[in-house]
N, C-alpha and C positions, 0 to 999 in steps of 0.2 A: 765481842762479848758472846756469850751464851747464857741464853736463860735456862733456867733451872723449873722444872715443874715442882710446885709447892702442894704438897698432899695435907689435908686436915690433921692430919695423926702428928706431921711436923708442925704446928701452928702450936705457940705458947697460948696458955689459959687465959690470959688478958687479951691477947688479940682475938682470939676466938669470942670475947664476950664483947670487944668492941666491935666485930663485924655483925655480930646478931644484934647489937644496938643501932647500927648505921643502917641494918636492913631494915629492922623497925621504923626507924626516922623515916625511911624513904617511901615505905608503905603507905605511912601515915600522910605524907605529901603529897603522895600519887590519888590517895582517897580525897584530898581536899584540893585536888587540881593547882597545886604549887608546884610552878616549874622550876627548878634550881637551876642558878647562871651558870656552873661551870658545865653541868649536862646539856644546857642549851648550847654553850659557845662549842662544844663538840660533837653535836649531834646524836648525841645517845639518850633516847627517851626517859630511861631510868637506869640506875644500877643494877646488875643482874647479880647477886649473891645466893648461889645454892649452897648453902653452908647447913653440913648436918650436924646434929648434936648428938 
C-alpha cells in the first residue's frame, strides 16, 4: 500500500472546517490542562495540525 501526500488544496471545504474546529478544541483542552485518552494511549501530547486557511 502506498501512502499519498494530501495537500490542503485537495481537501474539501467541510474537511478543512472540521480540522479547524478540531484544532480549536485541542488548543482549548491544552489550555485547561485536559489530557485526552486517545493521545495519552499513543504517547502524543497533542495533535499538531498546521492548517493554513
